[in-house]
PQR file of N, CA, C, O and H, with PARSE charges and radii, in Angstrom:
ATOM      1  N   MET A   1      77.932  30.440 181.173 -0.4000 1.5000
ATOM      2  CA  MET A   1      78.503  31.654 180.453 -0.0000 2.0000
ATOM      3  C   MET A   1      77.716  31.889 179.283  0.5500 1.7000
ATOM      4  O   MET A   1      77.391  30.928 178.587 -0.5500 1.4000
ATOM      5  N   ASN A   2      77.391  32.989 178.997 -0.4000 1.5000
ATOM      6  CA  ASN A   2      76.621  33.148 177.867 -0.0000 2.0000
ATOM      7  C   ASN A   2      77.526  33.697 176.590  0.5500 1.7000
ATOM      8  O   ASN A   2      78.754  33.763 176.645 -0.5500 1.4000
ATOM      9  H   ASN A   2      77.655  33.771 179.563  0.4000 1.0000
ATOM     10  N   ARG A   3      76.751  34.078 175.444 -0.4000 1.5000
ATOM     11  CA  ARG A   3      77.397  34.187 174.228 -0.0000 2.0000
ATOM     12  C   ARG A   3      78.551  35.295 174.238  0.5500 1.7000
ATOM     13  O   ARG A   3      79.650  35.137 173.706 -0.5500 1.4000
ATOM     14  H   ARG A   3      75.753  34.024 175.400  0.4000 1.0000
ATOM     15  N   PHE A   4      78.130  36.452 174.932 -0.4000 1.5000
ATOM     16  CA  PHE A   4      78.976  37.617 174.840 -0.0000 2.0000
ATOM     17  C   PHE A   4      80.190  37.144 175.792  0.5500 1.7000
ATOM     18  O   PHE A   4      81.279  37.430 175.294 -0.5500 1.4000
ATOM     19  H   PHE A   4      77.237  36.580 175.364  0.4000 1.0000
ATOM     20  N   ALA A   5      80.259  36.584 176.857 -0.4000 1.5000
ATOM     21  CA  ALA A   5      81.488  36.076 177.677 -0.0000 2.0000
ATOM     22  C   ALA A   5      82.181  35.364 176.671  0.5500 1.7000
ATOM     23  O   ALA A   5      83.271  35.810 176.313 -0.5500 1.4000
ATOM     24  H   ALA A   5      79.375  36.352 177.262  0.4000 1.0000
ATOM     25  N   GLU A   6      81.668  34.178 176.078 -0.4000 1.5000
ATOM     26  CA  GLU A   6      82.126  33.423 175.239 -0.0000 2.0000
ATOM     27  C   GLU A   6      83.115  33.985 173.980  0.5500 1.7000
ATOM     28  O   GLU A   6      84.281  33.680 173.729 -0.5500 1.4000
ATOM     29  H   GLU A   6      80.783  33.816 176.369  0.4000 1.0000
ATOM     30  N   LEU A   7      82.266  34.857 173.335 -0.4000 1.5000
ATOM     31  CA  LEU A   7      83.013  35.597 172.140 -0.0000 2.0000
ATOM     32  C   LEU A   7      84.047  36.214 172.815  0.5500 1.7000
ATOM     33  O   LEU A   7      85.179  35.982 172.391 -0.5500 1.4000
ATOM     34  H   LEU A   7      81.319  35.104 173.538  0.4000 1.0000
ATOM     35  N   ARG A   8      83.904  37.078 173.939 -0.4000 1.5000
ATOM     36  CA  ARG A   8      84.838  37.998 174.437 -0.0000 2.0000
ATOM     37  C   ARG A   8      86.242  37.171 174.860  0.5500 1.7000
ATOM     38  O   ARG A   8      87.381  37.630 174.773 -0.5500 1.4000
ATOM     39  H   ARG A   8      82.985  37.267 174.284  0.4000 1.0000
ATOM     40  N   LYS A   9      85.946  36.116 175.238 -0.4000 1.5000
ATOM     41  CA  LYS A   9      87.328  35.231 175.824 -0.0000 2.0000
ATOM     42  C   LYS A   9      87.859  34.637 174.438  0.5500 1.7000
ATOM     43  O   LYS A   9      89.073  34.506 174.283 -0.5500 1.4000
ATOM     44  H   LYS A   9      85.021  35.743 175.308  0.4000 1.0000
ATOM     45  N   ASP A  10      86.982  34.285 173.451 -0.4000 1.5000
ATOM     46  CA  ASP A  10      87.579  33.679 172.382 -0.0000 2.0000
ATOM     47  C   ASP A  10      88.456  34.642 171.803  0.5500 1.7000
ATOM     48  O   ASP A  10      89.552  34.274 171.382 -0.5500 1.4000
ATOM     49  H   ASP A  10      85.996  34.391 173.577  0.4000 1.0000
ATOM     50  N   PHE A  11      88.080  35.895 171.729 -0.4000 1.5000
ATOM     51  CA  PHE A  11      89.001  36.874 171.069 -0.0000 2.0000
ATOM     52  C   PHE A  11      90.019  37.521 171.902  0.5500 1.7000
ATOM     53  O   PHE A  11      90.715  38.432 171.453 -0.5500 1.4000
ATOM     54  H   PHE A  11      87.189  36.194 172.071  0.4000 1.0000
ATOM     55  N   GLY A  12      90.132  37.074 173.120 -0.4000 1.5000
ATOM     56  CA  GLY A  12      91.254  37.684 173.902 -0.0000 2.0000
ATOM     57  C   GLY A  12      90.890  38.865 174.583  0.5500 1.7000
ATOM     58  O   GLY A  12      91.803  39.483 175.129 -0.5500 1.4000
ATOM     59  H   GLY A  12      89.567  36.334 173.485  0.4000 1.0000
ATOM     60  N   LEU A  13      89.683  39.326 174.665 -0.4000 1.5000
ATOM     61  CA  LEU A  13      89.258  40.643 175.183 -0.0000 2.0000
ATOM     62  C   LEU A  13      88.942  40.845 176.544  0.5500 1.7000
ATOM     63  O   LEU A  13      88.207  40.008 177.067 -0.5500 1.4000
ATOM     64  H   LEU A  13      88.941  38.824 174.220  0.4000 1.0000
ATOM     65  N   THR A  14      89.371  41.836 177.253 -0.4000 1.5000
ATOM     66  CA  THR A  14      88.963  41.933 178.771 -0.0000 2.0000
ATOM     67  C   THR A  14      87.509  42.607 178.757  0.5500 1.7000
ATOM     68  O   THR A  14      87.169  43.263 177.772 -0.5500 1.4000
ATOM     69  H   THR A  14      89.968  42.517 176.828  0.4000 1.0000
ATOM     70  N   GLN A  15      86.758  42.463 179.718 -0.4000 1.5000
ATOM     71  CA  GLN A  15      85.582  43.240 179.605 -0.0000 2.0000
ATOM     72  C   GLN A  15      85.582  44.521 179.401  0.5500 1.7000
ATOM     73  O   GLN A  15      84.602  44.982 178.816 -0.5500 1.4000
ATOM     74  H   GLN A  15      87.034  41.930 180.517  0.4000 1.0000
ATOM     75  N   ARG A  16      86.645  45.419 179.814 -0.4000 1.5000
ATOM     76  CA  ARG A  16      87.069  46.767 179.717 -0.0000 2.0000
ATOM     77  C   ARG A  16      87.171  46.914 178.075  0.5500 1.7000
ATOM     78  O   ARG A  16      86.454  47.731 177.497 -0.5500 1.4000
ATOM     79  H   ARG A  16      87.441  45.045 180.290  0.4000 1.0000
ATOM     80  N   GLU A  17      87.981  46.185 177.449 -0.4000 1.5000
ATOM     81  CA  GLU A  17      88.322  46.408 175.930 -0.0000 2.0000
ATOM     82  C   GLU A  17      86.912  46.116 175.265  0.5500 1.7000
ATOM     83  O   GLU A  17      86.533  46.873 174.371 -0.5500 1.4000
ATOM     84  H   GLU A  17      88.564  45.522 177.919  0.4000 1.0000
ATOM     85  N   LEU A  18      86.203  45.164 175.620 -0.4000 1.5000
ATOM     86  CA  LEU A  18      84.673  44.981 174.915 -0.0000 2.0000
ATOM     87  C   LEU A  18      83.896  46.166 174.954  0.5500 1.7000
ATOM     88  O   LEU A  18      83.282  46.698 174.030 -0.5500 1.4000
ATOM     89  H   LEU A  18      86.510  44.549 176.346  0.4000 1.0000
ATOM     90  N   ALA A  19      84.006  46.535 176.218 -0.4000 1.5000
ATOM     91  CA  ALA A  19      83.067  47.650 176.564 -0.0000 2.0000
ATOM     92  C   ALA A  19      83.297  49.032 175.785  0.5500 1.7000
ATOM     93  O   ALA A  19      82.413  49.796 175.399 -0.5500 1.4000
ATOM     94  H   ALA A  19      84.506  46.103 176.969  0.4000 1.0000
ATOM     95  N   LYS A  20      84.850  49.202 175.624 -0.4000 1.5000
ATOM     96  CA  LYS A  20      85.199  50.464 174.982 -0.0000 2.0000
ATOM     97  C   LYS A  20      84.820  50.197 173.433  0.5500 1.7000
ATOM     98  O   LYS A  20      84.405  51.194 172.843 -0.5500 1.4000
ATOM     99  H   LYS A  20      85.569  48.581 175.938  0.4000 1.0000
ATOM    100  N   LEU A  21      84.893  49.094 172.745 -0.4000 1.5000
ATOM    101  CA  LEU A  21      84.601  48.815 171.411 -0.0000 2.0000
ATOM    102  C   LEU A  21      82.969  49.058 171.282  0.5500 1.7000
ATOM    103  O   LEU A  21      82.468  49.491 170.244 -0.5500 1.4000
ATOM    104  H   LEU A  21      85.230  48.284 173.224  0.4000 1.0000
ATOM    105  N   LEU A  22      82.299  48.770 172.311 -0.4000 1.5000
ATOM    106  CA  LEU A  22      80.787  48.925 172.041 -0.0000 2.0000
ATOM    107  C   LEU A  22      80.520  50.129 172.725  0.5500 1.7000
ATOM    108  O   LEU A  22      79.305  50.264 172.869 -0.5500 1.4000
ATOM    109  H   LEU A  22      82.706  48.419 173.154  0.4000 1.0000
ATOM    110  N   GLY A  23      81.138  51.003 173.176 -0.4000 1.5000
ATOM    111  CA  GLY A  23      80.885  52.188 173.813 -0.0000 2.0000
ATOM    112  C   GLY A  23      79.971  52.252 175.119  0.5500 1.7000
ATOM    113  O   GLY A  23      79.360  53.251 175.499 -0.5500 1.4000
ATOM    114  H   GLY A  23      82.125  50.893 173.059  0.4000 1.0000
ATOM    115  N   VAL A  24      79.988  51.208 175.633 -0.4000 1.5000
ATOM    116  CA  VAL A  24      79.424  51.079 177.180 -0.0000 2.0000
ATOM    117  C   VAL A  24      80.287  50.866 178.301  0.5500 1.7000
ATOM    118  O   VAL A  24      81.473  50.721 178.005 -0.5500 1.4000
ATOM    119  H   VAL A  24      80.485  50.397 175.324  0.4000 1.0000
ATOM    120  N   ALA A  25      79.972  50.808 179.585 -0.4000 1.5000
ATOM    121  CA  ALA A  25      80.791  50.934 180.661 -0.0000 2.0000
ATOM    122  C   ALA A  25      81.027  49.398 180.968  0.5500 1.7000
ATOM    123  O   ALA A  25      80.097  48.602 180.834 -0.5500 1.4000
ATOM    124  H   ALA A  25      79.008  50.926 179.826  0.4000 1.0000
ATOM    125  N   ARG A  26      82.348  48.975 181.401 -0.4000 1.5000
ATOM    126  CA  ARG A  26      82.803  47.772 181.879 -0.0000 2.0000
ATOM    127  C   ARG A  26      81.648  47.069 182.535  0.5500 1.7000
ATOM    128  O   ARG A  26      81.092  46.044 182.140 -0.5500 1.4000
ATOM    129  H   ARG A  26      83.102  49.622 181.509  0.4000 1.0000
ATOM    130  N   ASN A  27      81.381  47.776 183.587 -0.4000 1.5000
ATOM    131  CA  ASN A  27      80.282  47.104 184.359 -0.0000 2.0000
ATOM    132  C   ASN A  27      78.927  46.525 183.730  0.5500 1.7000
ATOM    133  O   ASN A  27      78.294  45.533 184.093 -0.5500 1.4000
ATOM    134  H   ASN A  27      81.833  48.609 183.907  0.4000 1.0000
ATOM    135  N   THR A  28      78.626  47.518 182.568 -0.4000 1.5000
ATOM    136  CA  THR A  28      77.593  46.971 181.778 -0.0000 2.0000
ATOM    137  C   THR A  28      77.862  45.562 181.182  0.5500 1.7000
ATOM    138  O   THR A  28      76.994  44.697 181.301 -0.5500 1.4000
ATOM    139  H   THR A  28      79.140  48.324 182.273  0.4000 1.0000
ATOM    140  N   VAL A  29      78.952  45.317 180.588 -0.4000 1.5000
ATOM    141  CA  VAL A  29      79.301  44.189 179.944 -0.0000 2.0000
ATOM    142  C   VAL A  29      79.423  42.968 181.097  0.5500 1.7000
ATOM    143  O   VAL A  29      79.256  41.766 180.889 -0.5500 1.4000
ATOM    144  H   VAL A  29      79.656  46.020 180.491  0.4000 1.0000
ATOM    145  N   ALA A  30      79.712  43.525 182.185 -0.4000 1.5000
ATOM    146  CA  ALA A  30      79.738  42.339 183.317 -0.0000 2.0000
ATOM    147  C   ALA A  30      78.216  42.051 183.499  0.5500 1.7000
ATOM    148  O   ALA A  30      77.790  40.896 183.505 -0.5500 1.4000
ATOM    149  H   ALA A  30      79.848  44.501 182.354  0.4000 1.0000
ATOM    150  N   ARG A  31      77.560  42.938 183.619 -0.4000 1.5000
ATOM    151  CA  ARG A  31      76.153  42.404 183.967 -0.0000 2.0000
ATOM    152  C   ARG A  31      75.521  41.573 182.744  0.5500 1.7000
ATOM    153  O   ARG A  31      74.838  40.571 182.959 -0.5500 1.4000
ATOM    154  H   ARG A  31      77.906  43.877 183.615  0.4000 1.0000
ATOM    155  N   TRP A  32      75.771  42.014 181.540 -0.4000 1.5000
ATOM    156  CA  TRP A  32      75.270  41.112 180.554 -0.0000 2.0000
ATOM    157  C   TRP A  32      75.851  39.759 180.681  0.5500 1.7000
ATOM    158  O   TRP A  32      75.102  38.788 180.579 -0.5500 1.4000
ATOM    159  H   TRP A  32      76.325  42.828 181.366  0.4000 1.0000
ATOM    160  N   GLU A  33      77.215  39.590 180.912 -0.4000 1.5000
ATOM    161  CA  GLU A  33      77.854  38.236 180.989 -0.0000 2.0000
ATOM    162  C   GLU A  33      77.147  37.215 182.152  0.5500 1.7000
ATOM    163  O   GLU A  33      76.938  36.015 181.970 -0.5500 1.4000
ATOM    164  H   GLU A  33      77.824  40.379 180.995  0.4000 1.0000
ATOM    165  N   VAL A  34      76.874  37.865 183.216 -0.4000 1.5000
ATOM    166  CA  VAL A  34      76.234  37.327 184.227 -0.0000 2.0000
ATOM    167  C   VAL A  34      74.724  37.043 184.300  0.5500 1.7000
ATOM    168  O   VAL A  34      74.229  36.225 185.075 -0.5500 1.4000
ATOM    169  H   VAL A  34      77.044  38.839 183.365  0.4000 1.0000
ATOM    170  N   GLY A  35      74.031  37.801 183.411 -0.4000 1.5000
ATOM    171  CA  GLY A  35      72.747  37.538 183.011 -0.0000 2.0000
ATOM    172  C   GLY A  35      71.820  38.512 183.926  0.5500 1.7000
ATOM    173  O   GLY A  35      70.595  38.388 183.966 -0.5500 1.4000
ATOM    174  H   GLY A  35      74.433  38.466 182.781  0.4000 1.0000
ATOM    175  N   LEU A  36      72.492  39.425 184.604 -0.4000 1.5000
ATOM    176  CA  LEU A  36      71.436  40.409 185.211 -0.0000 2.0000
ATOM    177  C   LEU A  36      70.798  41.324 184.487  0.5500 1.7000
ATOM    178  O   LEU A  36      69.707  41.769 184.846 -0.5500 1.4000
ATOM    179  H   LEU A  36      73.487  39.525 184.572  0.4000 1.0000
ATOM    180  N   VAL A  37      71.394  41.699 183.412 -0.4000 1.5000
ATOM    181  CA  VAL A  37      70.576  42.435 182.183 -0.0000 2.0000
ATOM    182  C   VAL A  37      70.844  41.655 180.910  0.5500 1.7000
ATOM    183  O   VAL A  37      71.813  40.932 180.679 -0.5500 1.4000
ATOM    184  H   VAL A  37      72.280  41.339 183.121  0.4000 1.0000
ATOM    185  N   LYS A  38      69.796  41.936 180.114 -0.4000 1.5000
ATOM    186  CA  LYS A  38      69.619  41.224 178.819 -0.0000 2.0000
ATOM    187  C   LYS A  38      70.547  42.476 177.846  0.5500 1.7000
ATOM    188  O   LYS A  38      70.194  43.652 177.940 -0.5500 1.4000
ATOM    189  H   LYS A  38      69.009  42.523 180.301  0.4000 1.0000
ATOM    190  N   PRO A  39      71.522  42.157 177.096 -0.5600 1.5000
ATOM    191  CA  PRO A  39      71.879  43.108 176.127  0.2800 2.0000
ATOM    192  C   PRO A  39      70.955  43.697 175.083  0.5500 1.7000
ATOM    193  O   PRO A  39      70.181  42.979 174.450 -0.5500 1.4000
ATOM    194  N   PRO A  40      71.038  45.041 174.899 -0.5600 1.5000
ATOM    195  CA  PRO A  40      69.950  45.277 173.885  0.2800 2.0000
ATOM    196  C   PRO A  40      70.285  44.902 172.690  0.5500 1.7000
ATOM    197  O   PRO A  40      71.471  44.598 172.563 -0.5500 1.4000
ATOM    198  N   LYS A  41      69.435  44.803 171.511 -0.4000 1.5000
ATOM    199  CA  LYS A  41      69.503  44.337 170.180 -0.0000 2.0000
ATOM    200  C   LYS A  41      70.787  45.113 169.455  0.5500 1.7000
ATOM    201  O   LYS A  41      71.596  44.661 168.644 -0.5500 1.4000
ATOM    202  H   LYS A  41      68.472  45.050 171.614  0.4000 1.0000
ATOM    203  N   ILE A  42      70.684  46.433 170.035 -0.4000 1.5000
ATOM    204  CA  ILE A  42      71.873  47.185 169.376 -0.0000 2.0000
ATOM    205  C   ILE A  42      73.318  46.923 169.769  0.5500 1.7000
ATOM    206  O   ILE A  42      74.281  47.218 169.061 -0.5500 1.4000
ATOM    207  H   ILE A  42      70.027  46.800 170.694  0.4000 1.0000
ATOM    208  N   ALA A  43      73.374  46.403 170.839 -0.4000 1.5000
ATOM    209  CA  ALA A  43      74.916  45.933 171.344 -0.0000 2.0000
ATOM    210  C   ALA A  43      75.107  44.653 170.614  0.5500 1.7000
ATOM    211  O   ALA A  43      76.204  44.371 170.132 -0.5500 1.4000
ATOM    212  H   ALA A  43      72.592  46.164 171.414  0.4000 1.0000
ATOM    213  N   GLU A  44      74.111  43.896 170.519 -0.4000 1.5000
ATOM    214  CA  GLU A  44      74.153  42.306 169.714 -0.0000 2.0000
ATOM    215  C   GLU A  44      74.645  42.769 168.343  0.5500 1.7000
ATOM    216  O   GLU A  44      75.701  42.291 167.929 -0.5500 1.4000
ATOM    217  H   GLU A  44      73.220  44.125 170.911  0.4000 1.0000
ATOM    218  N   LEU A  45      74.024  43.591 167.655 -0.4000 1.5000
ATOM    219  CA  LEU A  45      74.419  44.064 166.252 -0.0000 2.0000
ATOM    220  C   LEU A  45      75.653  44.795 166.168  0.5500 1.7000
ATOM    221  O   LEU A  45      76.279  44.691 165.113 -0.5500 1.4000
ATOM    222  H   LEU A  45      73.166  43.979 167.991  0.4000 1.0000
ATOM    223  N   ALA A  46      76.158  45.576 167.163 -0.4000 1.5000
ATOM    224  CA  ALA A  46      77.360  46.192 167.212 -0.0000 2.0000
ATOM    225  C   ALA A  46      78.575  45.046 167.351  0.5500 1.7000
ATOM    226  O   ALA A  46      79.697  45.206 166.872 -0.5500 1.4000
ATOM    227  H   ALA A  46      75.650  45.660 168.020  0.4000 1.0000
ATOM    228  N   LEU A  47      78.176  43.944 168.042 -0.4000 1.5000
ATOM    229  CA  LEU A  47      78.991  43.107 168.197 -0.0000 2.0000
ATOM    230  C   LEU A  47      79.447  42.001 167.196  0.5500 1.7000
ATOM    231  O   LEU A  47      80.553  41.463 167.143 -0.5500 1.4000
ATOM    232  H   LEU A  47      77.265  43.814 168.431  0.4000 1.0000
ATOM    233  N   ARG A  48      78.188  41.747 166.298 -0.4000 1.5000
ATOM    234  CA  ARG A  48      78.429  41.158 165.106 -0.0000 2.0000
ATOM    235  C   ARG A  48      79.052  42.025 164.020  0.5500 1.7000
ATOM    236  O   ARG A  48      79.746  41.446 163.184 -0.5500 1.4000
ATOM    237  H   ARG A  48      77.289  42.185 166.342  0.4000 1.0000
ATOM    238  N   GLY A  49      78.896  43.278 163.936 -0.4000 1.5000
ATOM    239  CA  GLY A  49      79.599  44.183 163.139 -0.0000 2.0000
ATOM    240  C   GLY A  49      81.210  44.214 163.517  0.5500 1.7000
ATOM    241  O   GLY A  49      82.033  44.500 162.648 -0.5500 1.4000
ATOM    242  H   GLY A  49      78.332  43.748 164.615  0.4000 1.0000
ATOM    243  N   LEU A  50      81.495  43.987 164.496 -0.4000 1.5000
ATOM    244  CA  LEU A  50      83.048  43.861 165.233 -0.0000 2.0000
ATOM    245  C   LEU A  50      83.574  42.609 164.794  0.5500 1.7000
ATOM    246  O   LEU A  50      84.771  42.597 164.507 -0.5500 1.4000
ATOM    247  H   LEU A  50      80.826  43.755 165.202  0.4000 1.0000
ATOM    248  N   LEU A  51      82.844  41.434 164.671 -0.4000 1.5000
ATOM    249  CA  LEU A  51      83.387  40.139 164.496 -0.0000 2.0000
ATOM    250  C   LEU A  51      84.313  39.993 163.446  0.5500 1.7000
ATOM    251  O   LEU A  51      85.209  39.182 163.679 -0.5500 1.4000
ATOM    252  H   LEU A  51      81.872  41.444 164.903  0.4000 1.0000
ATOM    253  N   PRO A  52      84.347  40.653 162.167 -0.5600 1.5000
ATOM    254  CA  PRO A  52      85.363  40.440 161.260  0.2800 2.0000
ATOM    255  C   PRO A  52      86.807  41.106 161.867  0.5500 1.7000
ATOM    256  O   PRO A  52      87.894  40.531 161.826 -0.5500 1.4000
ATOM    257  N   ARG A  53      86.580  42.343 162.393 -0.4000 1.5000
ATOM    258  CA  ARG A  53      87.723  43.029 162.930 -0.0000 2.0000
ATOM    259  C   ARG A  53      88.347  42.092 164.055  0.5500 1.7000
ATOM    260  O   ARG A  53      89.564  41.914 164.025 -0.5500 1.4000
ATOM    261  H   ARG A  53      85.696  42.811 162.427  0.4000 1.0000
ATOM    262  N   LEU A  54      87.669  41.551 164.933 -0.4000 1.5000
ATOM    263  CA  LEU A  54      88.274  40.725 166.115 -0.0000 2.0000
ATOM    264  C   LEU A  54      88.675  39.484 165.621  0.5500 1.7000
ATOM    265  O   LEU A  54      89.470  38.867 166.330 -0.5500 1.4000
ATOM    266  H   LEU A  54      86.680  41.696 164.957  0.4000 1.0000
ATOM    267  N   ARG A  55      88.250  38.872 164.382 -0.4000 1.5000
ATOM    268  CA  ARG A  55      88.912  37.662 163.913 -0.0000 2.0000
ATOM    269  C   ARG A  55      90.067  38.113 163.300  0.5500 1.7000
ATOM    270  O   ARG A  55      90.970  37.307 163.529 -0.5500 1.4000
ATOM    271  H   ARG A  55      87.605  39.373 163.806  0.4000 1.0000
ATOM    272  N   LYS A  56      90.462  39.094 162.586 -0.4000 1.5000
ATOM    273  CA  LYS A  56      91.607  39.371 162.118 -0.0000 2.0000
ATOM    274  C   LYS A  56      92.583  39.678 163.468  0.5500 1.7000
ATOM    275  O   LYS A  56      93.776  39.377 163.472 -0.5500 1.4000
ATOM    276  H   LYS A  56      89.729  39.749 162.400  0.4000 1.0000
ATOM    277  N   ARG A  57      91.978  40.246 164.480 -0.4000 1.5000
ATOM    278  CA  ARG A  57      93.070  40.540 165.688 -0.0000 2.0000
ATOM    279  C   ARG A  57      93.362  39.305 166.281  0.5500 1.7000
ATOM    280  O   ARG A  57      94.413  39.246 166.919 -0.5500 1.4000
ATOM    281  H   ARG A  57      91.008  40.489 164.477  0.4000 1.0000
ATOM    282  N   ARG A  58      92.683  38.344 166.211 -0.4000 1.5000
ATOM    283  CA  ARG A  58      92.840  37.115 166.928 -0.0000 2.0000
ATOM    284  C   ARG A  58      94.016  36.221 166.167  0.5500 1.7000
ATOM    285  O   ARG A  58      94.942  35.614 166.707 -0.5500 1.4000
ATOM    286  H   ARG A  58      91.829  38.392 165.692  0.4000 1.0000
ATOM    287  N   ALA A  59      93.668  36.332 164.587 -0.4000 1.5000
ATOM    288  CA  ALA A  59      94.417  35.708 163.843 -0.0000 2.0000
ATOM    289  C   ALA A  59      95.887  36.256 164.032  0.5500 1.7000
ATOM    290  O   ALA A  59      96.815  35.449 164.072 -0.5500 1.4000
ATOM    291  H   ALA A  59      92.916  36.825 164.148  0.4000 1.0000
ATOM    292  N   LYS A  60      96.089  37.454 164.137 -0.4000 1.5000
ATOM    293  CA  LYS A  60      97.441  38.177 164.182 -0.0000 2.0000
ATOM    294  C   LYS A  60      98.064  37.792 165.547  0.5500 1.7000
ATOM    295  O   LYS A  60      99.254  37.478 165.562 -0.5500 1.4000
ATOM    296  H   LYS A  60      95.334  38.109 164.105  0.4000 1.0000
ATOM    297  N   ARG A  61      97.345  37.792 166.697 -0.4000 1.5000
ATOM    298  CA  ARG A  61      97.834  37.261 167.807 -0.0000 2.0000
ATOM    299  C   ARG A  61      98.287  36.044 167.922  0.5500 1.7000
ATOM    300  O   ARG A  61      99.269  35.787 168.619 -0.5500 1.4000
ATOM    301  H   ARG A  61      96.378  38.047 166.685  0.4000 1.0000
ATOM    302  N   LEU A  62      97.530  35.021 167.155 -0.4000 1.5000
ATOM    303  CA  LEU A  62      98.014  33.617 167.272 -0.0000 2.0000
ATOM    304  C   LEU A  62      99.173  33.639 166.323  0.5500 1.7000
ATOM    305  O   LEU A  62     100.120  32.950 166.702 -0.5500 1.4000
ATOM    306  H   LEU A  62      96.732  35.230 166.589  0.4000 1.0000
ATOM    307  N   ARG A  63      99.306  34.169 165.351 -0.4000 1.5000
ATOM    308  CA  ARG A  63     100.438  34.304 164.484 -0.0000 2.0000
ATOM    309  C   ARG A  63     101.933  34.669 165.337  0.5500 1.7000
ATOM    310  O   ARG A  63     102.925  33.941 165.376 -0.5500 1.4000
ATOM    311  H   ARG A  63      98.536  34.729 165.043  0.4000 1.0000
ATOM    312  N   LEU A  64     101.766  35.990 165.981 -0.4000 1.5000
ATOM    313  CA  LEU A  64     102.542  36.315 166.944 -0.0000 2.0000
ATOM    314  C   LEU A  64     102.970  35.399 168.024  0.5500 1.7000
ATOM    315  O   LEU A  64     104.132  35.490 168.421 -0.5500 1.4000
ATOM    316  H   LEU A  64     100.960  36.581 165.949  0.4000 1.0000
ATOM    317  N   GLU A  65     102.202  34.559 168.526 -0.4000 1.5000
ATOM    318  CA  GLU A  65     102.363  33.793 169.696 -0.0000 2.0000
ATOM    319  C   GLU A  65     103.265  32.467 168.865  0.5500 1.7000
ATOM    320  O   GLU A  65     104.354  32.125 169.326 -0.5500 1.4000
ATOM    321  H   GLU A  65     101.258  34.485 168.203  0.4000 1.0000
ATOM    322  N   SER A  66     102.807  31.921 167.869 -0.4000 1.5000
ATOM    323  CA  SER A  66     103.596  31.040 167.201 -0.0000 2.0000
ATOM    324  C   SER A  66     105.020  31.266 166.717  0.5500 1.7000
ATOM    325  O   SER A  66     105.848  30.363 166.603 -0.5500 1.4000
ATOM    326  H   SER A  66     101.922  32.198 167.494  0.4000 1.0000
ATOM    327  N   THR A  67     105.250  32.651 166.421 -0.4000 1.5000
ATOM    328  CA  THR A  67     106.586  32.876 165.993 -0.0000 2.0000
ATOM    329  C   THR A  67     107.200  33.241 167.220  0.5500 1.7000
ATOM    330  O   THR A  67     108.424  33.237 167.094 -0.5500 1.4000
ATOM    331  H   THR A  67     104.577  33.384 166.514  0.4000 1.0000
ATOM    332  N   SER A  68     106.882  33.503 168.172 -0.4000 1.5000
ATOM    333  CA  SER A  68     107.420  33.999 169.467 -0.0000 2.0000
ATOM    334  C   SER A  68     108.082  32.739 170.110  0.5500 1.7000
ATOM    335  O   SER A  68     109.211  32.758 170.602 -0.5500 1.4000
ATOM    336  H   SER A  68     105.887  33.506 168.274  0.4000 1.0000
ATOM    337  N   THR A  69     107.232  31.588 170.057 -0.4000 1.5000
ATOM    338  CA  THR A  69     107.698  30.478 170.480 -0.0000 2.0000
ATOM    339  C   THR A  69     108.342  29.505 169.400  0.5500 1.7000
ATOM    340  O   THR A  69     108.521  28.320 169.680 -0.5500 1.4000
ATOM    341  H   THR A  69     106.315  31.573 169.658  0.4000 1.0000
ATOM    342  N   GLY A  70     108.677  30.019 168.188 -0.4000 1.5000
ATOM    343  CA  GLY A  70     109.407  29.400 167.264 -0.0000 2.0000
ATOM    344  C   GLY A  70     108.768  28.210 166.866  0.5500 1.7000
ATOM    345  O   GLY A  70     109.465  27.324 166.369 -0.5500 1.4000
ATOM    346  H   GLY A  70     108.532  30.982 167.961  0.4000 1.0000
ATOM    347  N   GLY A  71     107.400  28.023 167.020 -0.4000 1.5000
ATOM    348  CA  GLY A  71     106.764  26.791 166.542 -0.0000 2.0000
ATOM    349  C   GLY A  71     107.026  25.786 167.552  0.5500 1.7000
ATOM    350  O   GLY A  71     106.511  24.701 167.281 -0.5500 1.4000
ATOM    351  H   GLY A  71     106.835  28.742 167.424  0.4000 1.0000
ATOM    352  N   ILE A  72     107.604  25.826 168.516 -0.4000 1.5000
ATOM    353  CA  ILE A  72     108.041  24.741 169.469 -0.0000 2.0000
ATOM    354  C   ILE A  72     106.911  24.870 170.430  0.5500 1.7000
ATOM    355  O   ILE A  72     106.558  25.960 170.882 -0.5500 1.4000
ATOM    356  H   ILE A  72     108.022  26.708 168.736  0.4000 1.0000
ATOM    357  N   THR A  73     106.247  23.522 170.790 -0.4000 1.5000
ATOM    358  CA  THR A  73     105.205  23.430 171.706 -0.0000 2.0000
ATOM    359  C   THR A  73     105.817  22.629 172.951  0.5500 1.7000
ATOM    360  O   THR A  73     105.118  22.391 173.936 -0.5500 1.4000
ATOM    361  H   THR A  73     106.533  22.637 170.423  0.4000 1.0000
TER
END
């Protein structure tokens, strides 16, 4: 699994969601992830720019998950 796939999964995004954020087609993200095509530098830079926003989204999701379970594991 490459870095794009790892980040996407870490942040709980689908290929479609990441593609929309980056302004590309879903199948483009899929090709990047399986290594058929190397992502252009601009896509890597765009993803880096999205990381702070994605971190906030992940933190919010984790908070919601912990409150919905009442902190019980």
